[in-house]
C-alpha positions as CSV (number, residue, x, y, z in Angstrom):
1,M,-5.5,-19.0,6.1
2,P,-4.2,-15.9,4.1
3,A,-1.5,-13.8,5.8
4,Y,-1.0,-10.2,4.7
5,R,1.8,-7.7,5.1
6,L,2.4,-4.1,4.1
7,R,2.4,-3.6,0.3
8,P,4.7,-0.9,-1.0
9,A,2.9,-1.1,-4.4
10,R,-0.3,0.0,-2.5
11,N,1.1,3.2,-1.0
12,I,-0.3,6.6,-1.5
13,T,1.1,9.9,-0.2
14,D,-1.3,12.9,0.0
15,D,-0.5,16.6,-0.2
16,T,0.1,16.8,3.6
17,G,2.8,14.1,3.4
18,R,0.6,11.5,5.0
19,Q,1.5,8.0,3.8
20,I,-1.0,5.2,3.7
21,S,-0.1,1.6,2.9
22,E,-2.9,-0.8,2.5
23,V,-2.4,-4.2,4.2
24,F,-5.6,-5.7,2.8
25,G,-9.1,-4.7,1.9
26,A,-11.7,-4.5,-0.9
27,G,-9.0,-5.1,-3.6
28,D,-8.4,-8.5,-1.9
29,G,-12.0,-9.5,-1.8
30,H,-12.6,-8.3,1.7
31,E,-15.6,-6.0,1.3
32,D,-16.4,-6.2,5.1
33,I,-13.1,-4.9,6.5
34,S,-9.8,-3.2,5.5
35,V,-6.5,-2.6,7.3
36,A,-3.9,0.1,6.5
37,W,-0.7,1.4,8.0
38,V,-0.6,5.2,8.2
39,M,2.2,7.7,8.9
40,M,1.6,11.4,9.4
41,P,4.5,13.8,9.5
42,A,4.8,16.3,12.3
43,G,2.2,19.1,11.8
44,S,0.0,17.2,9.4
45,H,-3.7,16.6,9.8
46,R,-6.7,15.1,8.1
47,I,-9.5,17.3,6.9
48,E,-12.7,17.1,8.9
49,E,-14.7,14.3,7.4
50,R,-17.7,11.9,7.7
51,N,-17.3,8.4,6.4
52,D,-19.6,5.6,5.3
53,Y,-17.6,3.1,7.5
54,A,-16.7,2.8,11.1
55,E,-13.0,3.2,11.8
56,I,-10.6,2.2,14.5
57,V,-7.2,3.9,14.7
58,I,-4.5,2.3,16.8
59,V,-1.6,4.6,17.6
60,L,1.8,3.0,17.5
61,S,4.0,6.0,18.0
62,G,3.7,9.8,18.1
63,K,1.2,12.2,19.6
64,A,-2.1,13.2,18.1
65,R,-5.4,15.1,18.7
66,A,-8.5,13.2,17.7
67,T,-11.7,15.3,17.5
68,I,-15.0,13.4,17.1
69,E,-18.2,15.4,17.0
70,D,-16.5,18.4,18.6
71,R,-15.0,16.4,21.5
72,A,-11.1,16.5,21.3
73,E,-8.7,14.3,23.1
74,E,-4.9,13.9,23.0
75,V,-3.7,10.4,22.3
76,G,-0.4,8.6,21.9
77,A,1.2,5.2,21.6
78,G,-1.0,2.5,23.0
79,H,-4.2,4.4,22.5
80,S,-7.0,3.5,20.1
81,I,-9.8,5.6,18.7
82,Y,-13.2,4.4,17.6
83,V,-14.9,6.6,15.0
84,P,-18.6,5.6,14.4
85,R,-20.0,5.5,10.9
86,Q,-21.0,9.0,9.8
87,A,-19.4,10.8,12.8
88,R,-17.8,14.1,12.0
89,W,-14.1,13.8,12.9
90,R,-10.6,15.2,12.5
91,F,-7.1,13.7,13.3
92,E,-3.9,15.7,13.6
93,N,-0.3,15.1,14.5
94,I,0.5,17.5,17.4
95,G,3.9,16.1,18.2
96,R,7.4,16.7,16.8
97,E,7.9,13.2,15.4
98,P,5.9,11.2,12.8
99,L,2.6,9.8,14.0
100,V,2.4,6.1,13.1
101,C,-0.8,4.1,13.4
102,Y,-3.0,1.4,11.9
103,S,-6.5,2.1,10.6
104,I,-9.2,-0.6,10.5
105,C,-12.4,0.2,8.6
106,A,-15.6,-1.7,8.4
107,P,-17.0,-2.1,5.9
108,A,-13.8,-1.9,3.8
109,Y,-12.5,1.5,2.8
110,K,-12.7,1.9,-1.0
111,P,-10.3,4.5,-2.2
112,A,-11.0,6.8,-5.1
113,L,-10.1,5.5,-8.5
114,S,-7.1,7.7,-8.6
115,H,-5.5,5.8,-5.8
116,P,-3.4,2.7,-6.6
117,F,-5.3,0.2,-4.4
């Protein structure tokens, strides 16, 4: 049974300061699912997007607003969010501290070629 942990070599930081660290995914031969640790600094947000995968976000700490198909809800530690495939959604840190969560995607998230993993 393979066991995985966060991989600093597979970190990316985008222009909003959001850090993503892949735990495992397509690069490990898992085309069906991927897991990543995500940290969003206070005030940061994702652009509104639609994805070719379903995503579950599990909030570990911080406070966020998740908007899925124009329905917004505030979430914090202990909450999880399910984003169906092709749903229009946005996720933003509305707290004063970093937002930390796990992201699980099925099928696996496949980053752009410019990303290191």
